[in-house]
LUMZARO-836536 format. One line per 10 residues: number of its first residue (from 1); for each residue x, y negated, z of C-alpha. Coordinates in Angstrom, 1 decimal. Each point is the difference from the previous one (the first is absolute). Layout:
BEGIN
NUM	X,Y,Z; ... .
//
This chain:
BEGIN
1	-0.1,0.0,-0.1; 1.6,-3.5,-1.0; 0.3,-3.0,2.5; -2.4,-1.7,-2.1; -2.5,2.9,0.4; 0.6,0.3,3.8; -0.5,-3.9,0.3; -3.3,0.1,-1.8; -1.5,3.1,1.6; -3.4,-0.8,1.8 .
11	-1.0,1.4,3.1; -3.6,0.8,0.4; -1.4,0.3,3.7; -3.5,1.3,0.4; -1.6,0.2,3.3; -3.5,-0.1,1.3; -0.7,-2.6,2.7; -1.4,1.1,3.3; -2.8,-2.2,1.4; 2.5,-1.5,2.5 .
21	1.8,-1.7,-2.8; -3.1,-1.7,-1.5; 0.8,-3.5,0.9; 0.2,-3.5,-2.2; 0.7,-1.9,-3.5; 0.3,-2.9,-2.4; -2.7,-0.7,-2.3; 2.1,-1.9,-2.6; 2.0,2.9,-0.9; -2.6,2.8,-0.4 .
31	-1.1,1.0,-3.3; -3.8,0.4,-0.6; -0.7,3.6,-0.3; -2.4,1.0,-2.6; -3.3,1.7,0.8; 0.3,3.9,0.2; -2.5,2.5,0.1; 0.6,0.2,3.8; -1.1,-3.7,0.6; -3.3,-0.6,1.5 .
41	-2.2,-1.2,-2.5; -1.0,-3.8,0.3; -3.8,-1.1,0.5; -2.0,-1.3,-2.8; 0.4,-4.0,-0.2; -2.7,-2.0,-1.5; 2.5,-2.7,-1.4; 1.5,-0.4,-3.2; 3.8,0.0,1.3; 1.4,1.1,3.2 .
51	3.2,0.8,1.6; 1.0,1.3,3.5; 3.7,-0.1,1.3; 1.5,1.3,3.1; 2.5,-3.0,0.7; 1.9,2.1,2.5; 1.3,2.2,-2.5; -0.8,-1.6,-3.3; -2.2,3.0,-1.1; -2.9,-0.8,-2.3 .
61	-2.9,2.1,1.5; -2.7,-0.8,-2.7; -0.4,-2.1,-3.0; -2.4,-0.8,-2.8; 0.7,-2.5,-3.0; 2.8,-1.5,2.1; 1.6,-1.6,-3.0; -3.1,-1.1,-1.9; -0.4,-4.0,-0.3; -2.0,-1.6,2.6 .
71	-0.8,-3.6,1.2; 1.9,-0.7,3.0; -2.6,-2.6,1.3; 0.3,-0.4,3.7; 3.1,2.1,0.1; 1.8,-2.9,-1.9; 0.3,-1.7,3.7; 2.4,3.1,1.0; 2.8,-1.6,-2.4; -0.8,-3.4,0.9 .
81	0.5,1.0,3.8; 3.1,1.8,-1.0; 1.4,-3.1,-1.5; -0.9,-2.2,2.6; 1.4,2.4,2.7; 3.3,0.1,-1.7; 0.2,-3.5,0.0; -0.7,-0.2,3.8; 2.7,2.7,0.7; 2.4,-1.8,-2.0 .
91	-0.8,-3.2,1.5; -1.0,-1.9,-3.1; -3.7,-0.3,2.0; -0.2,-0.4,3.5; -2.9,1.7,1.5; -0.9,-3.3,2.2; 0.4,-2.1,-3.4; -3.0,-2.4,-0.6; -1.3,0.9,-3.4; -2.1,-2.5,-1.7 .
101	-3.2,1.4,-1.5; -0.2,-1.4,-3.3; -2.9,-0.9,-2.3; 0.8,3.1,-2.0; -0.2,2.1,3.0; -3.2,-1.5,0.9; -1.2,0.5,-3.5; -0.2,3.7,0.6; -3.0,-0.7,2.1; -3.1,1.8,-1.8 .
111	-2.6,2.4,0.7; 1.0,3.6,0.5; 3.9,-0.2,0.6; 1.9,0.2,3.3; 1.1,-3.2,1.4; 1.3,-1.5,3.2; -1.6,-3.4,-0.4; 3.3,-1.7,0.8; 0.5,-3.6,-0.3; 2.8,-2.5,0.7 .
121	3.2,1.7,1.2; 0.1,3.6,1.3; 3.0,1.9,1.4; 1.3,2.7,-2.4; -0.6,2.6,2.7; -3.7,-0.9,0.0; -0.2,0.1,-3.8; 1.6,3.4,-0.1; -2.6,1.4,2.5; -2.7,-1.2,-2.1 .
131	1.5,1.5,-3.0; 0.6,3.4,1.8; -3.3,0.3,1.8; -2.3,-1.6,-2.5; 2.0,0.0,-3.4; -0.9,-3.7,0.2; 0.5,-1.7,-3.3; 0.5,-3.7,1.3; 2.8,1.3,2.0; 1.5,2.0,-2.8 .
141	0.5,-3.3,-2.0; 1.0,-1.9,3.0; 2.9,2.3,0.6; 0.8,0.3,-3.7; 0.4,-3.6,-0.1; 2.1,0.0,3.2; 2.5,2.9,-1.0; 0.5,-1.2,-3.5; -1.1,-3.4,-0.5; -3.0,0.9,-2.2 .
151	-2.2,2.8,-0.9; 1.5,0.6,-3.6; 3.5,0.4,1.6; -1.4,2.2,2.7; -1.6,2.3,-2.5; 3.2,0.3,-1.8; 1.7,0.9,3.0; -2.8,2.9,0.6; 0.8,1.3,-3.5; 3.9,0.2,0.7 .
161	-0.6,1.6,3.2; -2.4,2.7,-1.3; 2.8,1.9,-1.8; 2.4,-0.2,2.8; -2.6,1.7,2.0; -0.3,2.7,-2.5; -3.2,-1.2,-1.4; 0.0,1.0,-3.7; -3.6,-0.6,-1.1; -0.8,-3.1,2.0 .
171	-0.3,-3.6,-1.4; -1.3,-3.1,2.0; -2.0,-3.0,-1.3; -0.7,-1.7,3.4; 0.8,0.5,3.7; -3.8,0.4,0.9; -1.5,3.0,-1.6; -2.1,-1.9,-2.1; -1.3,1.9,-3.2; 2.7,-1.2,-2.8 .
181	0.8,1.4,-3.5; 3.1,2.0,-0.1; 0.0,0.5,4.0; 0.6,3.6,0.3; 1.3,2.8,2.3; -0.3,3.7,0.9; -1.0,2.0,3.2; 3.8,1.3,-0.1; 1.3,-3.5,-0.2; -2.1,-1.2,2.9 .
191	1.2,2.9,2.1; 3.6,-0.9,-0.9; -0.8,-3.7,0.9; -1.8,1.1,3.5; 3.2,2.3,0.8; 2.4,-2.8,-0.4; -2.2,-2.4,2.0; -0.3,2.5,2.9; 4.0,0.7,-0.2; 1.3,-3.7,-0.6 .
201	-2.7,-1.9,2.0; -1.5,2.6,2.6; -0.1,-2.7,2.6; -2.7,-1.7,-2.0; -2.3,2.9,0.2; -1.9,-1.2,2.9; -1.3,-3.0,-2.1; -1.4,2.5,-2.4; -1.9,1.9,2.7; -1.8,-3.0,1.5 .
211	-3.6,0.9,0.3; -1.1,-3.8,0.0; 1.3,-3.5,-0.7; -1.1,-3.0,1.3; 1.0,-3.4,-1.8; -1.6,-3.2,-0.5; -2.9,0.9,2.4; -0.8,3.1,-2.2; 0.5,3.6,1.2; 0.2,2.4,-2.8 .
221	0.5,3.9,-0.1; 2.7,1.8,-1.7; -1.4,1.5,-3.2; 1.5,3.3,0.6; -2.8,2.1,1.4; 2.6,2.8,1.1; 1.5,-2.3,2.7; -3.3,0.4,1.9; -0.4,3.7,-0.7; 3.5,1.4,0.7 .
231	2.5,-1.2,2.7; 2.9,1.3,-1.8; -0.5,-2.2,-3.1; 1.9,-3.4,0.0; -0.7,-1.6,-3.5; 0.6,-0.9,-2.8; -2.3,-1.4,-2.7; -3.4,0.3,-1.6; -0.7,-0.2,-3.7; -3.1,-1.3,-1.9 .
241	0.6,-0.7,-3.5; -1.9,-0.6,-3.1; 1.2,3.2,-1.5; 1.6,1.8,2.7; -3.0,0.6,2.1; 0.4,0.4,3.8; 3.1,1.2,1.8; 2.7,-0.3,2.4; 3.4,0.4,1.1; 0.4,1.2,3.6 .
251	2.5,1.8,2.1; -0.5,1.8,3.3; 2.6,1.1,2.8; -0.4,2.6,2.4; 2.3,1.7,2.8; 1.1,3.5,-0.9; 2.2,2.6,1.3; 2.4,-1.2,-3.0; -0.2,-3.7,1.1; -2.2,-2.8,-1.3 .
261	-1.8,1.3,-3.2; -1.3,-2.7,-2.6; -2.2,0.9,-2.8; -0.6,-2.3,-2.8; -3.3,0.0,-2.2; -0.7,-2.0,-3.2; -3.5,0.2,-1.5; -1.6,-1.9,-2.9; -3.2,0.3,-1.8; -2.5,0.8,2.6 .
271	-3.5,-0.9,-0.2; -0.3,-2.5,3.0; 2.1,-1.2,2.8; -1.6,2.5,2.4; 0.7,2.7,-2.6; 3.7,-0.8,-0.3; 0.4,0.0,3.9; -1.8,3.3,0.1; 2.1,1.7,-2.7; 3.2,-1.6,1.2 .
281	-0.8,1.6,3.8; -0.8,3.3,-1.5; 3.5,0.0,-1.7; 1.5,-1.0,3.3; -1.8,2.7,2.0; 1.2,2.7,-2.4; 3.6,-1.2,0.0; -0.1,0.2,4.1; -1.8,3.3,0.0; 1.5,2.1,-2.9 .
291	3.6,-1.1,0.1; 2.7,-0.1,2.7; 3.1,-2.3,0.2; 2.9,2.2,1.2; 3.2,-1.7,1.3; 2.9,2.2,-1.0; 3.1,-2.0,1.0; 0.0,-3.2,2.2; 2.1,-3.0,-1.6; 3.8,0.8,0.7 .
301	-0.6,3.6,0.6; 2.4,2.4,-1.7; -1.4,2.5,-2.2; 3.2,2.0,0.0; 3.8,-0.6,0.9; 2.6,1.4,-2.6; 3.8,0.1,-0.3; 2.0,-2.9,-1.4; 3.0,0.4,-1.7; 3.2,-2.4,-0.1 .
311	-2.2,-2.1,2.7; 0.9,-1.6,3.2; -2.6,2.1,1.6; -0.8,3.7,-0.7; -3.7,-0.2,-0.5; -2.7,-2.7,-1.0; -3.8,0.1,0.8; -2.3,-0.2,-3.0; -3.7,-0.9,-0.2; -2.5,-2.1,-1.7 .
321	0.4,-3.8,-0.4; -2.7,-0.5,2.5; -2.8,1.9,2.0; -1.5,2.7,-2.2; -3.7,0.6,0.0; -2.1,2.0,-2.2; -3.9,0.2,-0.4; -1.3,3.5,-0.6; -3.5,1.8,0.1; -1.0,0.2,3.7 .
331	1.5,3.1,1.6; 3.1,0.3,-2.4; 2.4,-1.9,1.9; 1.4,3.2,1.8; 0.7,1.9,-3.5; 2.0,-2.4,-1.5; 3.5,0.9,-1.3; 2.9,-2.5,-0.4; 2.9,0.7,-2.9; 3.3,-2.3,0.2 .
341	1.9,0.0,-3.2; 3.4,-1.8,0.5; 3.4,-0.4,-1.7; 2.7,2.6,1.5; 2.7,-0.8,1.0; -0.6,-3.5,1.5; 3.3,-2.0,-0.3; 0.9,-3.1,1.9; -0.4,-2.9,-0.2; -3.8,0.0,0.6 .
351	-2.2,-3.3,0.5; -3.1,-0.1,2.1; -2.9,0.2,-2.1; 1.6,1.8,-2.8; -2.2,2.6,-1.9; 1.7,3.3,0.0; -3.2,2.3,-0.6; -3.7,0.2,0.0; -2.5,1.1,2.9; -3.1,1.9,-1.5 .
361	-2.9,0.8,2.1; -2.4,2.7,-1.6; -3.3,1.5,1.6; -0.3,3.8,0.4; -1.7,0.2,-3.4; 3.0,-1.8,-1.5; -1.4,-3.3,-0.7; 2.6,-2.9,0.1; -1.0,-2.6,2.6; 3.4,-1.9,0.6 .
371	3.3,-0.4,-2.0; 2.1,-2.6,1.4; 3.8,-0.7,0.1; 2.3,1.4,2.5; 2.4,-2.4,1.1; 3.0,-0.3,2.1; -1.2,-1.4,3.5; 3.6,-0.8,1.3; 3.1,-1.4,-2.0; 3.0,2.2,-0.3 .
381	3.2,-1.8,-0.9; 3.0,1.8,-1.2; 2.3,2.1,2.2; 3.6,-0.7,0.4; 2.6,1.4,-2.6; 0.4,3.2,1.8; -3.6,0.7,0.4; -0.8,-0.6,-3.6; 3.0,2.0,-1.3; -1.1,3.0,2.5 .
391	-3.6,-0.2,-1.5; 1.3,0.1,-3.4; 1.8,3.3,0.5; -3.2,1.3,1.7; -2.2,-1.0,-2.9; 2.4,1.5,-2.5; -0.1,3.3,1.8; -3.9,-0.3,0.0 .
//
């Protein structure tokens, strides 16, 4: 066997995971697993499009027409909020800054649209509350002008932000959700946007979860009916467009043995606001009841420890980049199998985070539920001259 072949040889380690090892994971690295014959059948949903994702693992649990074009309607304000929250985080807009409510913002006042009825100057934080809780269009315009100096400039910023967030079929024409020619999105793009909003601005979720908002002497209910029905729901937006029908984007989080578990549902094309809430609740209930989130490894927990050649230390721990959580049909967690594929031998220097293989997790039936990089968890510098020479001889003997 040549030295090249020896260096390229791959070691495969296959072992079943005992229930005691089923603990933690990162949603960003997990590959969404395709449906298999063993997956629980999703419920019938009376809506044109829907998508249900377990954000704890990144797995898509159910979808229908998720890439079909639809009108973003009220969900437009999720991008408006994202851009405005980015501005506050970057210090370009202070939350306590007084924002003038312009004539253009006040011109949004017409029957049938959500409003704050803001006048004069209002703090950016209060406008964000109105935008998040009500989808208030006057607040959307006021924030757009405060962040970008004008609505047109803000819309251009929204459209630059969209592809940066992975929204590949989304175009914005305004920050309010008003029907406009060419303004379009998909359920999958809305899910990507909601996922990034939760990840990048999770501290703002209480704004979206407000059941009521009082401003200018007017008390208004959050139009998201799920907030009053399910304590685990914490937002995010409702939709009622000329062509999209009724829908919503909602997340819900519950404590589980694997840690906090968050589901995301996107639904469009329902017959009414009540129907949209009912169908979304049906999907969420199925997600909680038919699926388990299983924590395999906590953040920083080694999956294996292996020898290192020509290094200042003899071994190195390997693992996932972060916690590893998978979502599987209820009851399947104890029967998962993990396969490690890595380069052998590992030769120093090794850098922390360096990818040296893959971690694949499969069900007892052979369905893949995760395939993530296997990385070095601790840097290994080169050994001294004598150590490197000795390992070179040992490698040659192998």
